[in-house]
C-alpha positions as CSV (number, residue, x, y, z in Angstrom):
1,X,18.7,12.2,69.9
2,X,14.9,12.6,69.0
3,X,12.4,10.4,70.9
4,X,15.3,7.9,71.8
5,X,16.3,7.6,68.0
6,X,19.8,8.7,66.9
7,X,19.9,10.9,63.8
8,X,22.5,13.2,62.2
9,X,22.4,15.5,59.0
10,X,25.3,16.6,56.7
11,X,24.8,19.5,54.4
12,X,27.4,20.7,51.7
13,X,27.0,22.7,48.6
14,X,26.5,19.5,46.6
15,X,24.9,17.1,49.0
16,X,22.4,16.7,52.0
17,X,22.5,13.5,54.0
18,X,20.2,12.5,56.8
19,X,20.5,9.4,58.8
20,X,17.7,8.4,61.3
21,X,18.4,5.1,63.2
22,X,20.0,2.9,60.4
23,X,18.1,4.5,57.6
24,X,20.1,6.7,55.1
25,X,18.9,9.4,52.7
26,X,21.1,11.4,50.6
27,X,20.3,13.8,48.1
28,X,22.5,15.7,45.6
29,X,22.0,19.2,44.0
30,X,21.4,19.4,40.4
31,X,23.8,21.9,39.0
32,X,22.7,24.5,36.1
33,X,24.6,22.4,33.7
34,X,23.4,19.2,34.7
35,X,19.8,20.6,34.3
36,X,20.9,21.9,30.9
37,X,22.0,18.5,29.8
38,X,18.8,17.0,31.0
39,X,16.5,19.8,29.1
40,X,18.2,19.2,25.8
41,X,17.8,15.4,25.9
42,X,21.7,14.7,26.0
43,X,21.3,13.1,29.5
44,X,20.1,9.7,30.8
45,X,18.1,10.4,34.1
46,X,17.0,8.3,36.9
47,X,13.4,7.3,36.4
48,X,12.6,7.5,40.2
49,X,14.7,7.6,43.3
50,X,16.5,4.4,44.1
51,X,20.0,3.0,44.1
52,X,22.3,2.6,41.2
53,X,23.2,-1.2,41.0
54,X,24.7,-1.3,37.3
55,X,26.7,1.3,35.5
56,X,27.4,-0.3,32.0
57,X,29.3,2.2,30.2
58,X,32.4,4.5,30.8
59,X,33.5,8.1,29.5
60,X,34.4,7.8,25.9
61,X,32.2,4.8,25.2
62,X,30.1,5.1,21.9
63,X,26.5,4.0,22.6
64,X,23.3,3.5,20.4
65,X,20.0,5.0,21.1
66,X,18.1,3.0,23.5
67,X,21.3,1.2,24.9
68,X,21.2,0.4,28.5
69,X,23.5,2.9,30.4
70,X,22.7,2.0,34.0
71,X,20.1,0.2,36.1
72,X,18.5,1.7,39.1
73,X,16.8,-0.4,41.8
74,X,13.7,1.1,43.3
75,X,11.1,-1.0,45.5
76,X,13.0,-4.4,44.7
77,X,12.5,-3.6,40.9
78,X,15.3,-2.9,38.6
79,X,14.7,0.0,36.3
80,X,16.8,0.3,33.1
81,X,18.3,3.7,32.2
82,X,18.5,4.1,28.2
83,X,20.5,6.2,26.2
84,X,18.2,8.9,24.8
85,X,20.2,9.3,21.6
86,X,23.4,7.7,19.8
87,X,26.7,9.4,20.6
88,X,29.6,9.1,22.8
89,X,29.5,9.1,26.8
90,X,30.8,12.4,27.9
91,X,30.3,12.3,31.7
92,X,29.4,9.4,34.0
93,X,27.7,11.1,37.0
94,X,26.8,8.0,39.1
95,X,28.6,5.0,40.6
96,X,27.3,1.6,41.7
97,X,25.4,1.6,45.1
98,X,25.1,5.3,44.8
99,X,21.6,6.7,46.0
100,X,20.1,8.9,43.5
101,X,16.9,11.0,43.2
102,X,14.2,11.0,40.3
103,X,15.6,12.9,37.3
104,X,18.9,13.0,38.5
105,X,21.4,13.1,35.6
106,X,23.3,9.8,35.5
107,X,25.1,10.0,32.2
108,X,25.6,12.8,29.7
109,X,26.0,11.8,26.0
110,X,27.6,13.9,23.4
111,X,26.3,13.8,19.8
112,X,28.6,12.1,17.3
113,X,27.7,12.2,13.8
114,X,29.5,9.0,13.0
115,X,27.4,7.1,15.4
116,X,24.2,8.7,14.1
117,X,24.9,8.0,10.4
118,X,26.1,4.3,11.3
């Protein structure tokens, strides 16, 4: 207890969570693989810290460039997360109601020549 306020912290190799009073903040560690996917443009990332309110795709789904793959709510506004390229969803790294940080990889998309040619 600090200044009559209850708090706790949880740290794991992939997560740091802090709760003060009734407010919770969770941060996840970005792996080298996730950063590499983001750097090559094969990942849809969170535009800012917020809460995922919609995940509109799943692994194996084909997506067009610019398709909405998720929606992140921040400061009472919904921000669409768009596919950076046409391809096949390889990984979904978020779930509904998950707290995310800015630039966190939410979806990894693999290039698919059939989608790009179509």
